C-alpha positions as CSV (number, residue, x, y, z in Angstrom):
1,M,0.0,0.0,0.0
2,N,1.5,3.3,-0.9
3,F,2.2,6.2,1.4
4,K,-0.8,8.4,0.3
5,L,-3.2,5.6,1.0
6,K,-1.6,4.8,4.3
7,H,-1.8,8.4,5.2
8,A,-5.5,8.7,4.1
9,V,-6.5,5.6,6.2
10,L,-4.6,6.9,9.2
11,M,-6.1,10.4,9.0
12,T,-9.6,8.9,8.5
13,T,-9.1,6.8,11.6
14,L,-7.9,9.8,13.6
15,A,-10.8,11.9,12.3
16,L,-13.2,9.2,13.5
17,L,-11.6,9.0,16.9
18,C,-11.7,12.8,17.2
19,R,-15.3,12.8,16.1
20,T,-16.1,10.2,18.7
21,A,-14.4,12.3,21.4
22,L,-16.5,15.3,20.4
23,A,-19.7,13.4,20.1
24,D,-21.2,15.4,22.9
25,T,-21.4,18.5,20.8
26,P,-24.5,18.6,18.6
27,A,-23.5,18.8,15.0
28,E,-24.5,17.2,11.7
29,A,-22.5,14.0,11.0
30,P,-20.3,14.3,8.0
31,F,-20.8,10.7,7.2
32,T,-23.9,8.5,7.2
33,P,-23.9,5.5,9.6
34,A,-23.2,3.2,6.6
35,Q,-20.2,5.3,5.5
36,Q,-18.9,5.4,9.1
37,E,-19.2,1.6,9.3
38,A,-17.4,1.2,5.9
39,I,-14.6,3.6,7.0
40,G,-14.2,1.8,10.3
41,K,-14.0,-1.6,8.5
42,I,-11.3,-0.1,6.1
43,A,-9.3,1.2,9.0
44,A,-9.6,-2.0,11.0
45,D,-8.6,-4.1,7.9
46,Y,-5.6,-1.8,7.3
47,L,-4.5,-1.9,10.9
48,T,-4.9,-5.7,11.0
49,A,-2.8,-6.0,7.8
50,H,-0.2,-3.5,9.0
51,P,0.1,-3.9,12.8
52,E,3.5,-2.2,12.7
53,I,1.6,1.1,12.5
54,L,0.2,0.5,15.9
55,V,3.7,-0.1,17.2
56,Q,4.9,3.1,15.7
57,I,2.0,5.0,17.2
58,S,2.6,3.4,20.6
59,Q,6.3,4.3,20.4
60,K,5.5,7.9,19.6
61,L,3.0,8.1,22.4
62,Q,5.6,6.7,24.8
63,A,8.1,9.3,23.7
64,Q,5.6,12.1,24.2
65,Q,4.8,10.8,27.6
66,A,8.4,10.6,28.5
67,Q,9.0,14.1,27.3
68,E,6.0,15.4,29.3
69,Q,7.3,13.6,32.4
70,A,10.8,15.1,31.9
71,N,9.2,18.6,31.5
72,A,7.2,18.1,34.7
73,L,10.3,17.0,36.6
74,T,12.3,20.0,35.3
75,E,9.5,22.3,36.3
76,G,9.3,20.8,39.8
77,V,13.0,21.2,40.3
78,L,12.9,24.8,39.1
79,N,10.0,25.6,41.3
80,N,11.9,24.2,44.3
81,Q,15.3,25.5,43.4
82,A,15.7,27.7,46.4
83,A,14.8,24.9,48.8
84,L,17.1,22.4,47.0
85,L,20.1,24.8,47.1
86,N,19.7,26.5,50.4
87,D,18.6,23.7,52.8
88,K,20.9,23.9,55.8
89,D,20.2,20.3,56.8
90,T,21.5,18.9,53.5
91,P,25.2,17.9,53.5
92,A,27.3,20.0,51.2
93,V,30.9,20.1,50.2
94,G,32.7,23.1,48.8
95,P,32.4,26.9,49.0
96,A,29.1,28.4,50.0
97,D,29.2,30.8,47.0
98,A,30.0,28.1,44.4
99,K,28.8,28.9,40.8
100,V,27.6,25.3,40.3
101,A,25.7,23.0,42.6
102,V,25.1,19.3,42.0
103,V,21.9,17.9,43.6
104,E,21.5,14.2,43.5
105,F,18.0,12.6,43.8
106,F,17.7,9.1,45.2
């Protein structure tokens, strides 16, 4: 199957998923129920024939989730920077006015 057809099937599947997510909003359906069923069958057949697409999508989702987690951790560290660097109960080695501090998390 060529790239354009793969892209079209994937985009149609995503459009249907988005449409399902927005089903609470009243709007005229762009496809008849028969068309929706046919599109769903085409998408299901394609994904069954090419399961590697699902693996690629899963890998991309995992990468996005890892990036979001890293961003959240970075934000947490930056929000608590003063507490991390100025805690008198935390053991420290070196001059008090050092330009660099290494904080290790266990």
